[in-house]
C-alpha positions in Angstrom: 34.8 0.4 12.7 32.8 3.7 12.6 30.1 4.0 9.9 30.7 6.4 7.0 27.9 8.6 5.7 27.1 8.1 2.0 25.5 11.5 1.3 24.0 10.5 -2.1 22.4 7.4 -0.6 21.0 9.4 2.3 19.6 12.0 -0.2 18.0 9.2 -2.3 16.5 7.6 0.9 15.1 10.9 2.0 13.6 11.4 -1.4 12.1 7.9 -1.2 10.6 8.6 2.2 9.1 11.9 1.0 7.7 10.1 -2.1 6.1 7.5 0.1 4.6 10.2 2.5 3.1 11.9 -0.6 1.8 8.8 -2.4 1.2 5.8 -0.2 0.9 6.8 3.5 -2.5 7.0 5.2 -2.9 10.7 5.9 -5.0 10.1 9.1 -2.5 7.7 10.6 0.5 9.8 9.6 -1.2 12.8 11.3 -1.6 10.8 14.5 2.1 10.0 14.5 2.9 13.7 13.7 0.8 14.8 16.7 2.8 12.4 19.0 6.1 13.6 17.5 5.2 17.3 18.1 3.8 16.6 21.6 6.7 14.5 22.9 9.7 16.2 21.2 10.5 19.9 21.9 10.6 22.1 18.8 14.4 22.6 19.1 15.1 18.9 19.1 12.7 17.8 16.4 15.3 18.2 13.6 17.8 16.0 15.6 15.2 13.3 16.1 14.3 13.5 12.4 18.0 13.2 11.5 18.4 10.2 13.7 15.4 8.5 12.1 16.8 9.1 8.6 20.2 7.7 9.8 18.4 4.6 11.2 16.4 4.2 8.0 19.6 4.8 5.9 21.7 2.3 7.9 19.1 -0.5 8.1 20.0 -1.3 4.5 23.7 -1.3 5.0 24.9 -4.9 5.5 28.0 -3.5 7.4 26.0 -1.5 9.9 25.1 -4.4 12.2 21.4 -3.4 11.7 18.9 -5.4 9.7 20.6 -7.4 6.9 19.9 -6.4 3.4 17.4 -8.7 1.6 18.1 -10.2 -1.8 16.0 -9.2 -4.8 14.1 -12.5 -4.6 13.3 -11.9 -0.9 12.1 -8.3 -1.6 9.8 -9.6 -4.4 8.5 -12.3 -2.2 7.7 -9.8 0.6 6.0 -7.5 -1.9 3.8 -10.3 -3.3 2.8 -11.4 0.2 1.9 -7.8 1.1 0.0 -7.2 -2.1 -2.0 -10.5 -1.7 -3.0 -9.8 1.9 -6.6 -10.5 2.7 -8.9 -7.7 3.4 -10.5 -7.2 6.8 -12.9 -10.1 6.5 -12.0 -13.4 4.8 -14.8 -14.3 2.4 -15.6 -17.9 1.3 -15.8 -18.8 -2.4 -19.6 -19.5 -2.0 -20.4 -15.9 -0.7 -18.1 -13.9 -3.0 -17.2 -12.9 -6.5 -13.8 -11.9 -7.9 -13.6 -8.5 -9.7 -11.0 -7.4 -12.2 -9.9 -3.7 -12.0 -7.8 -2.2 -14.7 -5.1 -0.6 -12.5 -2.1 -2.2 -10.8 1.3 -1.8 -9.3 2.6 0.4 -12.2 0.4 3.2 -10.8 1.7 2.7 -7.2 -1.5 1.0 -6.1 -1.8 -0.7 -2.7 -4.5 -3.0 -1.3 -5.6 -0.4 1.3 -6.2 2.2 -1.5 -8.4 -0.3 -3.4 -10.4 -0.9 -0.2 -10.7 2.9 0.5 -11.8 3.4 -3.2 -14.5 0.8 -2.9 -15.8 2.1 0.4 -15.8 5.7 -0.7 -17.7 5.1 -4.0 -20.2 2.4 -2.8 -22.3 1.3 0.1 -19.9 -1.6 0.7 -18.0 -1.8 4.0 -14.7 -3.4 5.0 -16.6 -6.6 5.8 -17.7 -6.9 2.2 -14.2 -6.9 0.8 -12.0 -10.0 1.0 -8.5 -10.5 -0.5 -7.0 -7.9 -2.8 -4.3 -9.1 -5.3 -2.3 -6.3 -7.0 -0.4 -7.2 -10.2 1.7 -5.0 -12.5 -1.2 -3.7 -14.7 -4.4 -4.8 -13.0 -5.8 -6.1 -9.8 -8.3 -8.6 -8.5 -10.6 -8.0 -5.5 -12.7 -10.5 -3.7 -16.1 -9.0 -2.8 -19.3 -10.2 -1.3 -21.9 -11.4 -3.8 -24.6 -9.0 -2.6 -22.3 -6.0 -3.3 -20.4 -7.2 -6.4 -22.8 -5.7 -9.0 -23.0 -2.3 -7.2 -19.2 -2.1 -7.0 -18.8 -3.1 -10.6 -21.3 -0.5 -11.8 -20.1 2.4 -9.6 -16.4 2.0 -10.2 -16.5 1.3 -13.9 -15.6 4.5 -15.7 -14.3 6.3 -12.6 -11.0 8.3 -13.0 -8.4 7.1 -10.6 -4.7 7.9 -10.7 -4.9 9.3 -14.3 -6.8 6.3 -15.6 -10.3 5.5 -16.4 -11.1 2.3 -14.5 -12.6 -0.8 -16.2 -14.2 -3.1 -13.6 -15.6 -6.5 -14.6 -16.1 -9.9 -13.1 -12.8 -11.9 -13.3 -12.8 -14.5 -16.0 -12.4 -17.4 -13.5 -15.6 -16.2 -11.9 -17.4 -16.0 -15.2 -16.4 -19.5 -16.2 -17.5 -21.2 -13.0 
């Protein structure tokens, strides 16, 4: 049975892709893909390839397309939690790290890689000084190396990010222990 095009769904998916490109994609990585695309695909065929990619993206969510089966709401939430609790580059032990509370979360479309980039750009900390990043709806927790915790707390506290003034403190569980 041939597939039917749902134009409204395709427009919504295209808007979602554009929104993700604008808000959550790594610009450097995206630019590398863009260079490959421009080099490998002739100018006159680029729109055809883009249309095929949109069709593929659109149909992957269609349970009747024979593509990837649609996930239930529970599976999508589980995947999102796993992604947002992903450890940083280097796993840190409890003894060598502190947990920081940051007053911004998923409701501002925050992703772990953005928290890591923010910390690295505003402090002398490197990727190896950052452990797990847990993003919740309104706030986040970041595991950082003891030696860098105070500096990160001081330099990020009061910084404007995504329309909010950040509050950064030690997480309560870290204070109580």
